[in-house]
C-alpha positions in Angstrom: 13.0 4.0 34.5 14.3 0.7 33.3 10.8 -0.6 32.6 10.1 2.5 30.4 13.4 1.9 28.5 12.6 -1.8 28.0 9.0 -1.0 26.8 10.4 1.7 24.5 12.9 -0.7 23.0 10.1 -3.4 22.6 7.9 -0.9 20.8 10.7 0.2 18.5 11.5 -3.5 17.7 7.8 -4.2 16.9 7.6 -1.1 14.8 10.7 -2.0 12.8 9.5 -5.6 12.2 6.1 -4.3 11.1 7.8 -1.9 8.6 10.0 -4.7 7.3 7.0 -6.9 6.8 5.1 -4.1 5.1 8.0 -3.4 2.7 8.2 -7.1 1.8 4.5 -7.2 1.1 4.6 -4.0 -0.9 7.6 -5.4 -2.9 5.5 -8.5 -3.7 2.6 -6.3 -4.9 4.9 -4.1 -7.0 6.2 -7.2 -8.8 2.6 -8.0 -9.8 1.9 -4.4 -10.9 5.1 -3.9 -12.9 3.5 -4.6 -16.3 0.7 -2.2 -15.9 0.8 1.5 -17.0 -2.2 2.6 -14.9 -2.7 1.5 -11.3 -5.7 2.2 -9.1 -5.3 1.8 -5.4 -8.5 2.1 -3.3 -9.8 1.0 0.1 -10.7 2.1 3.6 -7.2 2.2 5.2 -4.0 4.3 4.7 -2.1 1.3 3.3 -3.0 2.4 -0.2 -1.0 5.7 0.4 1.9 3.8 1.9 1.9 1.5 -1.2 1.8 4.5 -3.6 4.8 6.1 -1.8 6.6 2.8 -2.0 5.9 2.5 -5.7 6.9 6.1 -6.4 10.4 5.3 -5.0 10.8 2.5 -7.5 12.2 3.7 -10.9 10.1 1.0 -12.6 7.0 3.1 -11.7 8.4 6.5 -12.7 6.3 6.9 -15.8 3.2 5.0 -14.6 0.0 6.5 -13.5 -0.9 5.6 -9.9 -4.1 6.9 -8.5 -5.4 6.6 -5.0 -9.1 6.8 -4.0 -10.5 6.3 -0.5 -13.5 4.1 -0.2 -15.6 2.4 2.4 -15.5 -1.4 2.9 -16.8 -3.0 -0.3 -17.9 -6.4 -1.4 -16.0 -8.2 -4.2 -18.8 -7.2 -6.6 -18.6 -3.5 -5.5 -14.8 -3.6 -6.0 -15.2 -5.0 -9.5 -17.8 -2.4 -10.4 -15.7 0.4 -9.0 -12.6 -0.6 -10.9 -14.5 -1.3 -14.1 -16.1 2.1 -13.9 -12.8 3.8 -13.2 -11.0 2.2 -16.2 -14.0 2.6 -18.5 -13.6 6.4 -18.4 
């Protein structure tokens, strides 16, 4: 029983540290995006959705267009072409 409690506390601590680390990272990204009216988030993981939710809570992004698109893993050239095509339309 004590081992389970200790493991549970350890998992909670790791989860909290990961969440704090993600929030700090998302805050740094938001500072880079603040001057843009249109933001495109894409990639193969759910991090783009977490970032969108983080940005939507920030009043600085209240009137900004934030779009999320899932994609497979891409090369740098594919990422550039995808973004260029998206913003061209």
